GUFI-150698 format. One record per residue: x negated, y, z of N, C-alpha, C in turn; residue number from 1; residue in one letter. Coordinates in pm, whole numbers. Layout:
<pts>
PT      n.u      n.v      n.w     ca.u     ca.v     ca.w      c.u      c.v      c.w   lumdo   guse
PT        X        Y        Z        X        Y        Z        X        Y        Z     NUM      a
...
</pts>
This chain:
<pts>
PT      n.u      n.v      n.w     ca.u     ca.v     ca.w      c.u      c.v      c.w   lumdo   guse
PT     1773     4975     1366     1878     5068     1406     1814     5201     1440       1      m
PT     1875     5304     1393     1823     5438     1419     1931     5524     1482       2      k
PT     1889     5621     1559     1976     5722     1616     2092     5664     1699       3      n
PT     2058     5574     1788     2157     5518     1879     2193     5624     1983       4      i
PT     2322     5648     2002     2367     5742     2105     2403     5663     2230       5      s
PT     2360     5717     2345     2374     5645     2471     2431     5736     2578       6      i
PT     2522     5680     2658     2574     5748     2776     2523     5673     2899       7      l
PT     2455     5745     2988     2405     5690     3114     2497     5740     3225       8      i
PT     2554     5647     3302     2642     5684     3413     2581     5632     3542       9      v
PT     2534     5724     3626     2470     5687     3751     2474     5806     3845      10      d
PT     2499     5782     3972     2509     5893     4067     2372     5943     4114      11      d
PT     2265     5874     4079     2131     5917     4116     2071     6003     4005      12      s
PT     2053     6131     4034     1998     6221     3934     1857     6180     3894      13      e
PT     1776     6137     3989     1639     6098     3956     1637     5974     3865      14      s
PT     1729     5879     3887     1735     5762     3800     1784     5801     3661      15      f
PT     1886     5887     3653     1934     5934     3522     1820     6002     3446      16      r
PT     1745     6087     3515     1634     6157     3451     1527     6059     3402      17      d
PT     1493     5960     3484     1393     5861     3447     1436     5784     3322      18      l
PT     1559     5737     3319     1608     5658     3206     1623     5746     3082      19      i
PT     1668     5868     3099     1679     5960     2986     1542     5982     2923      20      t
PT     1442     6010     3007     1306     6032     2956     1253     5908     2885      21      e
PT     1275     5791     2945     1231     5666     2884     1300     5643     2749      22      f
PT     1431     5661     2744     1505     5638     2619     1468     5738     2511      23      l
PT     1442     5862     2551     1402     5964     2453     1268     5934     2388      24      n
PT     1189     5846     2447     1061     5805     2389     1078     5691     2288      25      q
PT     1197     5635     2280     1223     5524     2188     1265     5580     2052      26      q
PT     1200     5539     1946     1226     5596     1814     1368     5567     1765      27      s
PT     1430     5462     1814     1565     5425     1768     1674     5507     1835      28      e
PT     1640     5574     1943     1741     5645     2022     1756     5788     1973      29      v
PT     1880     5826     1953     1913     5963     1914     1955     6043     2036      30      g
PT     2084     6063     2049     2138     6145     2157     2159     6064     2285      31      e
PT     2116     6122     2397     2138     6062     2528     2212     6165     2614      32      v
PT     2327     6125     2665     2402     6211     2757     2416     6138     2889      33      k
PT     2439     6215     2995     2451     6155     3127     2576     6202     3199      34      t
PT     2620     6119     3292     2731     6153     3380     2696     6104     3520      35      a
PT     2734     6179     3621     2698     6144     3758     2807     6063     3828      36      s
PT     2918     6037     3759     3025     5957     3818     3108     5894     3708      37      s
PT     3187     5796     3746     3277     5732     3651     3377     5831     3594      38      g
PT     3431     5917     3680     3528     6016     3634     3465     6113     3534      39      k
PT     3343     6157     3563     3274     6247     3471     3250     6177     3337      40      e
PT     3215     6050     3341     3192     5975     3218     3318     5966     3134      41      a
PT     3430     5935     3198     3557     5924     3126     3594     6057     3062      42      i
PT     3573     6166     3134     3600     6299     3077     3506     6330     2961      43      n
PT     3381     6293     2973     3282     6318     2867     3318     6244     2738      44      l
PT     3381     6128     2752     3417     6049     2635     3528     6112     2550      45      l
PT     3586     6220     2599     3683     6294     2518     3613     6365     2402      46      e
PT     3484     6396     2420     3410     6472     2318     3284     6401     2269      47      t
PT     3252     6287     2325     3128     6216     2291     3160     6067     2276      48      f
PT     3120     6009     2164     3141     5866     2141     3004     5799     2133      49      t
PT     2961     5738     2242     2830     5673     2241     2834     5538     2170      50      p
PT     2718     5493     2128     2706     5358     2074     2697     5256     2187      51      d
PT     2644     5299     2303     2626     5213     2419     2647     5296     2546      52      v
PT     2708     5232     2648     2721     5294     2780     2637     5212     2878      53      v
PT     2555     5283     2957     2477     5221     3064     2542     5263     3195      54      l
PT     2594     5166     3272     2681     5196     3386     2626     5142     3517      55      m
PT     2611     5230     3615     2579     5189     3751     2706     5129     3813      56      d
PT     2691     5046     3914     2808     4989     3980     2853     5073     4098      57      i
PT     2761     5101     4190     2797     5169     4314     2787     5320     4297      58      v
PT     2904     5384     4292     2912     5529     4279     3032     5578     4360      59      m
PT     3027     5703     4405     3141     5758     4478     3259     5784     4383      60      p
PT     3376     5802     4438     3500     5831     4366     3552     5712     4287      61      e
PT     3472     5661     4193     3514     5552     4106     3391     5466     4078      62      m
PT     3397     5338     4116     3279     5254     4093     3265     5220     3945      63      n
PT     3152     5160     3912     3121     5131     3773     3217     5033     3708      64      g
PT     3270     4939     3786     3365     4844     3730     3496     4914     3693      65      f
PT     3544     5003     3781     3666     5078     3752     3647     5168     3630      66      e
PT     3535     5238     3626     3506     5325     3512     3495     5243     3384      67      a
PT     3432     5127     3392     3418     5041     3274     3553     4994     3222      68      s
PT     3645     4963     3312     3780     4923     3270     3848     5035     3191      69      e
PT     3835     5158     3241     3894     5273     3170     3829     5292     3033      70      h
PT     3697     5283     3030     3625     5300     2904     3661     5189     2806      71      i
PT     3670     5067     2855     3703     4952     2770     3840     4971     2704      72      r
PT     3936     5030     2777     4069     5055     2720     4064     5161     2610      73      k
PT     3983     5265     2632     3973     5373     2533     3886     5335     2414      74      k
PT     3778     5263     2441     3678     5231     2339     3640     5084     2349      75      m
PT     3726     4995     2303     3702     4853     2323     3576     4798     2255      76      p
PT     3529     4864     2152     3413     4812     2078     3279     4862     2132      77      a
PT     3280     4961     2220     3155     5019     2269     3095     4927     2376      78      v
PT     2973     4879     2355     2909     4793     2456     2884     4868     2586      79      p
PT     2907     4799     2697     2880     4853     2830     2782     4759     2898      80      i
PT     2670     4815     2941     2567     4739     3010     2560     4789     3154      81      i
PT     2571     4698     3248     2562     4733     3389     2416     4748     3428      82      i
PT     2386     4857     3499     2255     4879     3558     2277     4882     3708      83      l
PT     2211     4795     3781     2235     4790     3925     2107     4762     4001      84      s
PT     2103     4813     4121     1992     4785     4210     2006     4651     4277      85      g
PT     2121     4588     4263     2148     4460     4329     2176     4352     4226      86      n
PT     2159     4229     4267     2200     4116     4185     2352     4113     4184      87      e
PT     2413     4078     4074     2559     4081     4064     2623     3943     4063      88      v
PT     2560     3849     4130     2612     3712     4132     2758     3709     4175      89      t
PT     2793     3785     4277     2931     3787     4327     3026     3859     4233      90      d
PT     2975     3931     4137     3059     4013     4049     3075     3954     3910      91      s
PT     3025     3836     3885     3031     3777     3750     3174     3766     3698      92      r
PT     3270     3733     3785     3410     3724     3740     3461     3860     3692      93      d
PT     3425     3965     3764     3468     4100     3725     3403     4138     3592      94      v
PT     3275     4108     3578     3202     4140     3454     3268     4069     3335      95      i
PT     3302     3944     3353     3367     3867     3247     3506     3922     3218      96      t
PT     3583     3952     3321     3720     4003     3305     3721     4134     3226      97      k
PT     3632     4223     3260     3627     4354     3194     3568     4340     3054      98      i
PT     3487     4239     3034     3424     4220     2903     3299     4303     2886      99      g
PT     3218     4310     2992     3095     4386     2984     2991     4309     2904     100      l
PT     2895     4382     2848     2804     4325     2749     2666     4291     2798     101      n
PT     2637     4322     2924     2504     4290     2973     2483     4343     3112     102      g
PT     2371     4301     3170     2335     4341     3305     2184     4354     3311     103      f
PT     2136     4465     3367     1993     4486     3388     1974     4537     3530     104      v
PT     1889     4467     3607     1856     4517     3740     1767     4638     3724     105      q
PT     1790     4738     3808     1713     4862     3797     1563     4841     3811     106      k
PT     1522     4743     3890     1378     4718     3906     1314     4668     3776     107      v
PT     1396     4616     3685     1345     4564     3557     1383     4653     3438     108      n
PT     1432     4771     3465     1492     4851     3359     1395     4886     3247     109      v
PT     1272     4916     3278     1177     4955     3174     1148     4838     3079     110      i
PT     1138     4718     3132     1106     4604     3046     1228     4541     2980     111      s
PT     1346     4553     3041     1463     4481     2991     1570     4567     2923     112      e
PT     1566     4698     2942     1676     4782     2894     1687     4785     2742     113      l
PT     1578     4816     2673     1584     4827     2527     1628     4695     2463     114      v
PT     1571     4579     2503     1621     4454     2447     1770     4431     2476     115      p
PT     1816     4469     2594     1959     4452     2628     2046     4541     2540     116      a
PT     2000     4662     2511     2076     4752     2423     2087     4692     2283     117      i
PT     1975     4646     2227     1980     4587     2093     2065     4462     2089     118      f
PT     2056     4380     2191     2138     4258     2198     2286     4293     2200     119      k
PT     2324     4395     2278     2466     4433     2286     2517     4491     2155     120      s
PT     2430     4558     2080     2471     4618     1953     2483     4513     1840     121      l
PT     2411     4404     1854     2419     4297     1753     2546     4215     1765     122      r
PT     2609     4214     1882     2729     4132     1903     2849     4193     1836     123      k
</pts>
């Protein structure tokens, strides 16, 4: 797969920058855009159609699950992968209900993110 477009949604600017830099080093990745909130992400999707969305859970205004529900309604085929600093054991029902495509803990993001992206795109 070449030129995968990715939207990163996270309220931490330093984390967005880290993931953007990491993804830009991957030969398969094309355009990477970022949003600092769920609302910003939803607005960005009016002009940008990513191949994959990487979504934080805990954000102000609109959490990642709420934003994912909105995105899923607009773009049902676009994979959404949750990126979180916490284990989501208590949130598995929500993840299943929304139809999210994966989960990567932020502490494992460098080793697990690219395989999770490819796995979500194969489904």
